[in-house]
C-alpha positions in Angstrom: -3.6 -133.7 28.8 -0.3 -132.0 29.5 -1.9 -128.7 28.4 -4.7 -129.1 30.8 -2.3 -129.8 33.7 -0.1 -126.9 32.8 -3.2 -124.6 32.6 -4.3 -125.8 36.0 -0.9 -125.2 37.6 -0.9 -121.6 36.2 -4.3 -120.9 37.6 -3.4 -122.3 41.0 -0.2 -120.3 41.1 -2.0 -117.1 40.2 -4.6 -117.7 42.9 -1.9 -118.5 45.5 0.0 -115.3 44.7 -3.2 -113.2 44.9 -4.0 -114.8 48.2 -0.6 -114.1 49.7 -0.7 -110.5 48.4 -4.1 -109.9 49.9 -3.0 -111.4 53.3 0.1 -109.2 53.3 -2.1 -106.1 52.5 -4.5 -107.0 55.3 -1.7 -107.4 57.7 -0.3 -104.0 56.8 -3.7 -102.4 57.4 -4.0 -104.0 60.8 -0.5 -102.9 61.9 -0.1 -99.4 60.4 -3.6 -98.5 59.4 -4.9 -97.4 62.8 -7.7 -94.9 62.3 -7.9 -93.5 65.8 -5.3 -91.7 67.8 -4.6 -89.4 70.8 -2.0 -86.7 70.8 -0.6 -84.6 73.7 1.6 -81.6 72.8 3.2 -78.7 74.6 5.7 -75.9 74.2 6.4 -72.2 74.0 4.1 -69.5 72.6 4.8 -66.0 71.2 2.2 -63.3 70.9 1.8 -61.7 67.5 -0.7 -59.0 68.7 -1.3 -56.8 71.8 -4.7 -57.7 73.4 -6.0 -54.5 74.8 -2.6 -52.9 74.0 -1.0 -55.2 76.5 2.5 -56.3 75.6 2.6 -60.0 76.4 5.7 -61.9 77.5 6.6 -65.3 76.0 4.1 -67.9 77.1 3.5 -71.7 77.1 0.7 -74.1 76.9 -0.4 -77.6 75.9 -3.2 -79.3 73.9 -4.7 -82.8 73.9 -6.6 -83.9 70.8 -8.2 -87.0 69.4 -7.7 -88.0 65.8 -9.9 -90.0 63.4 -8.6 -90.8 59.9 -11.5 -91.4 57.5 -9.4 -91.4 54.3 -5.8 -92.5 53.6 -4.5 -88.9 53.9 -7.4 -87.0 55.5 -8.9 -87.0 59.0 -10.6 -84.9 61.7 -9.3 -83.9 65.1 -10.8 -82.3 68.2 -9.8 -81.6 71.7 -9.0 -79.1 74.4 -6.1 -76.6 74.9 -4.6 -74.2 77.4 -2.2 -71.4 76.9 -0.8 -68.7 79.3 0.9 -65.4 78.8 2.2 -63.0 81.4 2.2 -59.2 81.1 4.3 -56.9 83.3 2.0 -53.9 82.6 -1.5 -53.8 81.0 -5.0 -52.2 81.1 -5.8 -54.8 83.8 -2.9 -53.8 86.1 0.6 -54.9 86.8 1.9 -58.5 86.7 -1.2 -60.1 85.3 -1.7 -63.2 83.2 -3.8 -63.8 80.2 -5.0 -67.5 80.1 -6.8 -68.9 77.1 -8.6 -72.2 77.3 -11.2 -74.0 75.2 -11.9 -76.4 72.4 -10.7 -77.1 68.9 -12.3 -79.0 66.0 -10.8 -79.3 62.5 -9.5 -81.2 59.5 -6.1 -82.7 58.9 -4.2 -83.6 55.7 -1.2 -85.9 56.1 1.1 -87.3 53.5 4.3 -89.4 53.6 7.7 -87.8 52.8 9.8 -90.4 51.0 9.3 -93.2 53.5 6.4 -94.5 55.5 8.1 -93.4 58.8 8.0 -89.7 58.0 5.0 -87.6 57.0 4.0 -83.9 56.9 0.7 -82.7 58.2 -1.5 -79.6 57.6 -4.4 -78.7 59.9 -7.2 -76.1 59.9 -9.7 -75.9 62.7 -12.2 -73.8 64.6 -11.8 -72.7 68.2 -14.4 -72.2 70.9 -12.2 -70.5 73.5 -12.3 -67.8 76.2 -9.7 -65.6 77.9 -9.3 -65.2 81.7 -7.3 -62.5 83.2 -5.6 -63.3 86.6 -3.8 -60.9 89.0 -0.5 -61.7 90.6 -2.3 -63.6 93.4 -3.9 -66.0 90.9 -7.4 -64.5 91.3 -9.6 -64.2 88.2 -10.3 -60.5 87.6 -11.8 -60.7 84.0 -13.4 -63.3 81.7 -14.4 -62.9 78.1 -16.7 -65.9 77.9 -16.4 -68.4 75.1 -16.4 -67.4 71.5 -15.3 -68.5 68.0 -11.8 -68.3 66.6 -9.6 -70.4 64.3 -6.3 -72.4 64.3 -3.8 -73.2 61.6 -1.1 -75.8 62.1 1.7 -77.6 60.2 4.4 -80.0 61.2 5.8 -83.5 60.8 4.9 -86.9 62.1 7.7 -89.3 62.6 6.9 -92.9 63.5 8.7 -94.3 66.5 7.3 -97.8 66.4 4.5 -99.7 68.2 1.9 -97.1 66.9 3.7 -94.1 68.6 4.8 -91.0 66.7 6.5 -87.7 67.6 4.8 -84.7 66.1 6.7 -81.4 66.3 5.0 -78.5 64.6 3.9 -74.8 64.5 0.4 -73.6 65.4 -1.3 -70.2 64.9 -4.3 -69.3 67.1 -6.6 -66.4 66.4 -9.3 -65.2 68.9 -11.0 -61.8 69.2 -13.1 -61.4 72.4 -14.3 -58.5 74.6 -13.8 -58.3 78.3 -15.7 -55.9 80.7 -13.8 -54.7 83.8 -14.8 -51.8 86.0 -17.6 -50.8 83.6 -15.2 -50.5 80.7 -15.2 -52.9 77.7 -11.9 -53.8 76.1 -11.4 -55.7 72.9 -8.8 -58.5 73.2 -7.4 -59.4 69.8 -5.4 -62.4 71.0 -3.2 -64.0 68.3 -0.1 -66.1 68.8 2.3 -68.6 67.4 3.1 -71.8 69.2 6.0 -74.2 68.8 4.8 -77.6 69.9 6.3 -81.0 70.4 3.7 -83.8 70.7 3.4 -87.5 71.1 0.7 -89.4 69.2 -0.6 -92.9 70.1 -2.6 -94.7 67.4 -5.1 -97.3 68.3 
């Protein structure tokens, strides 16, 4: 009789421990396992090429993207970005601006570094962007129309609490488009590095 009682107590204890562990795991998934997110980032940009032999000054821009995490360390992202560079002298004239806008869609890999609060991320995506050229009065004097390019990015994700993170990182954009101005077609090989600081909200 004592053996049966002891066996029953062991079984009940095991089931209770399993139930508590499962409830704890479910609670963690609900609090930190958010699959969706929205990130807004901005910062300085530095040209690594001369589109149409134009020497571009330092620029700036921002990007807003949505995230969906379909695996513990992998997800997709997509959104819209804007970046602007000035040029004192170019084939398009004096004091013009090169403005790149368009869409990005890609894959992200993210993995913790030591603690759950800090992770690193790697991203690779495709761009569907165009470049507008504006004169000093802000009038558009050239437009390449949209075309395909790519983006590579890397950085860190530091959790601030309440499903918010800060996401500083480095991005590289590549876009090669042609623009026609005054009957002359010019190839714009537009590549640049961007230092971005972003804020991510998970939901």
